[in-house]
C-alpha positions as CSV (number, residue, x, y, z in Angstrom):
1,M,-60.2,21.0,-24.5
2,K,-58.3,20.1,-27.8
3,D,-57.6,22.9,-29.5
4,F,-56.2,26.0,-28.5
5,A,-53.2,27.8,-28.0
6,A,-50.8,28.4,-25.3
7,I,-49.1,31.4,-24.8
8,D,-46.7,33.1,-22.4
9,F,-44.2,36.0,-22.3
10,E,-41.5,37.4,-20.2
11,T,-40.9,40.6,-19.2
12,A,-37.0,42.5,-18.7
13,N,-38.7,45.0,-16.6
14,G,-41.9,45.8,-14.6
15,E,-44.0,47.0,-17.3
16,R,-46.1,44.9,-19.2
17,S,-44.2,46.3,-22.4
18,S,-40.8,45.4,-22.1
19,V,-42.1,41.5,-23.3
20,C,-37.7,40.2,-24.3
21,S,-39.7,37.0,-25.6
22,V,-42.4,35.0,-26.0
23,G,-43.2,30.7,-26.5
24,V,-46.5,29.7,-28.1
25,V,-47.4,25.7,-28.0
26,V,-50.6,25.0,-30.6
27,V,-52.5,22.1,-30.2
28,R,-54.9,20.5,-32.0
29,D,-56.4,17.4,-31.1
30,G,-55.6,17.0,-28.0
31,E,-51.7,16.9,-29.0
32,I,-49.3,19.2,-29.4
33,A,-49.5,20.2,-34.0
34,D,-46.8,23.7,-33.6
35,T,-44.0,25.2,-31.3
36,F,-42.9,29.0,-31.8
37,Y,-40.2,30.9,-30.0
38,S,-38.9,33.9,-30.3
39,L,-36.6,36.8,-28.3
40,I,-38.2,40.0,-28.7
41,Q,-36.2,43.8,-27.7
42,P,-38.5,45.2,-25.0
43,E,-39.9,47.9,-25.0
44,P,-38.5,50.1,-22.7
45,N,-35.1,48.2,-23.8
46,Y,-33.7,47.6,-19.8
47,Y,-33.7,44.8,-18.0
48,T,-33.8,44.8,-14.3
49,Y,-31.8,42.6,-12.1
50,W,-34.7,41.1,-10.8
51,C,-36.0,39.8,-13.9
52,S,-33.1,39.1,-15.3
53,R,-32.5,36.7,-12.5
54,V,-36.0,35.1,-13.2
55,H,-35.6,34.5,-16.7
56,G,-31.8,35.3,-17.7
57,L,-32.4,36.9,-20.4
58,T,-30.7,40.0,-20.4
59,R,-30.1,42.9,-22.6
60,E,-27.5,41.8,-24.8
61,D,-29.6,38.4,-25.4
62,T,-32.2,40.6,-27.0
63,E,-30.2,43.5,-28.4
64,E,-30.4,42.4,-32.3
65,A,-33.8,40.9,-31.7
66,P,-36.7,41.5,-33.8
67,V,-39.5,44.1,-32.6
68,F,-42.8,42.4,-31.3
69,S,-44.4,43.9,-34.4
70,E,-42.3,41.8,-36.5
71,V,-42.6,38.6,-34.3
72,W,-46.6,39.3,-33.8
73,K,-46.6,38.7,-37.5
74,Q,-45.2,35.3,-37.2
75,V,-47.5,34.3,-33.9
76,E,-51.3,35.4,-35.3
77,P,-51.6,32.9,-38.1
78,L,-50.5,30.1,-35.4
79,I,-53.0,30.7,-33.5
80,E,-55.9,32.2,-35.8
81,G,-58.9,31.0,-34.7
82,L,-58.1,29.1,-31.2
83,P,-58.6,30.3,-28.1
84,L,-55.8,30.9,-26.2
85,V,-54.5,29.5,-22.9
86,A,-52.3,31.2,-20.1
87,H,-50.9,30.6,-16.7
88,N,-52.2,33.4,-14.5
89,K,-53.8,34.8,-17.6
90,G,-54.1,38.1,-16.5
91,F,-50.4,39.0,-16.7
92,D,-50.2,37.3,-20.3
93,E,-53.0,39.6,-21.7
94,G,-51.3,42.7,-20.5
95,C,-48.5,42.0,-21.9
96,L,-50.6,41.4,-25.3
97,Q,-52.7,44.4,-24.6
98,A,-49.4,46.7,-23.8
99,M,-47.7,45.3,-26.9
100,I,-50.8,45.6,-29.3
101,K,-51.0,49.6,-28.2
102,T,-46.8,50.2,-27.7
103,S,-46.6,49.1,-31.5
104,R,-49.3,50.3,-32.5
105,L,-50.7,47.0,-34.6
106,E,-53.7,48.0,-36.7
107,T,-55.8,45.5,-38.5
108,G,-54.6,42.4,-38.9
109,V,-54.1,41.3,-34.7
110,I,-56.5,39.7,-33.2
111,S,-59.3,41.6,-31.4
112,L,-59.0,41.1,-27.8
113,E,-62.3,42.4,-27.3
114,Q,-63.7,39.7,-29.4
115,R,-60.8,37.2,-27.8
116,Q,-61.6,38.3,-24.0
117,Q,-64.0,35.3,-23.8
118,S,-62.2,33.0,-24.9
119,I,-58.6,33.2,-23.1
120,Y,-58.7,30.4,-20.4
121,D,-56.8,30.7,-17.4
122,T,-55.1,27.6,-16.1
123,L,-54.1,29.5,-12.9
124,A,-57.8,29.8,-12.0
125,A,-59.1,26.0,-13.7
126,A,-56.1,24.8,-11.4
127,R,-57.3,26.9,-8.2
128,R,-61.0,24.5,-8.8
129,A,-59.1,21.6,-9.6
130,F,-56.4,21.3,-6.5
131,P,-58.3,23.2,-3.8
132,G,-55.4,21.6,-1.4
133,A,-52.5,22.3,-3.2
134,E,-49.2,24.3,-1.2
135,N,-49.7,26.9,-4.1
136,H,-50.8,27.4,-7.7
137,Q,-47.2,27.9,-9.2
138,L,-47.1,27.2,-13.4
139,H,-44.1,25.2,-12.1
140,T,-46.1,23.3,-8.5
141,V,-49.5,22.7,-11.6
142,A,-47.6,21.4,-13.9
143,A,-45.9,18.7,-11.9
144,L,-49.7,17.9,-10.2
145,C,-50.4,17.1,-13.5
146,G,-47.6,15.2,-14.4
147,Y,-45.4,17.3,-16.9
148,D,-41.6,18.1,-14.8
149,L,-41.0,21.6,-16.0
150,T,-37.2,22.2,-15.7
151,M,-36.4,25.2,-17.4
152,H,-39.2,27.4,-15.6
153,H,-39.4,31.2,-16.9
154,N,-38.2,29.9,-20.2
155,A,-41.7,31.1,-22.7
156,L,-41.3,28.3,-24.8
157,A,-41.0,25.9,-21.4
158,D,-43.8,27.6,-19.6
159,A,-45.8,27.6,-23.0
160,E,-45.7,23.9,-22.8
161,A,-46.1,23.5,-19.7
162,C,-49.6,25.4,-19.8
163,A,-51.0,23.7,-22.8
164,W,-50.4,20.4,-20.5
165,I,-52.2,21.7,-17.7
166,A,-54.7,22.4,-19.9
167,R,-55.2,19.6,-21.5
168,E,-55.4,18.1,-18.2
169,I,-57.4,20.2,-16.3
170,L,-59.4,22.3,-18.9
């Protein structure tokens, strides 16, 4: 694949609608052409200890952040016409679906039904490409593909690692 957008969400709590950050990496002709990162005020707006421990974000970080619908207005033009790529697409796809429902976004938002066939999962691809790997977590697969993921669980860093993996094995 030479043209796609890798996307990653981080959540504030166990609810998929609690997206607190998003990272997007746009790849065109096999090269990174654009990146986007934003904090998002999560819904519901509370953080669990475990989520904060994973990504380091807290309520104070996102108290003044824009809501998802405002952030998505910036993301959508970047990814228009591109297939999406995610590592463990079920999680990121679930976040996107929950946010669209929670935000009550109307027309103009990508149709998830239309995107179903064009969301690629680097986790599934990694399981096929590296069957003997100790695990298929993002940081492990990124390392197998020659990418050093030093800021794991930062949405933009994770999206960049996903893009790197996609260029190598998709």
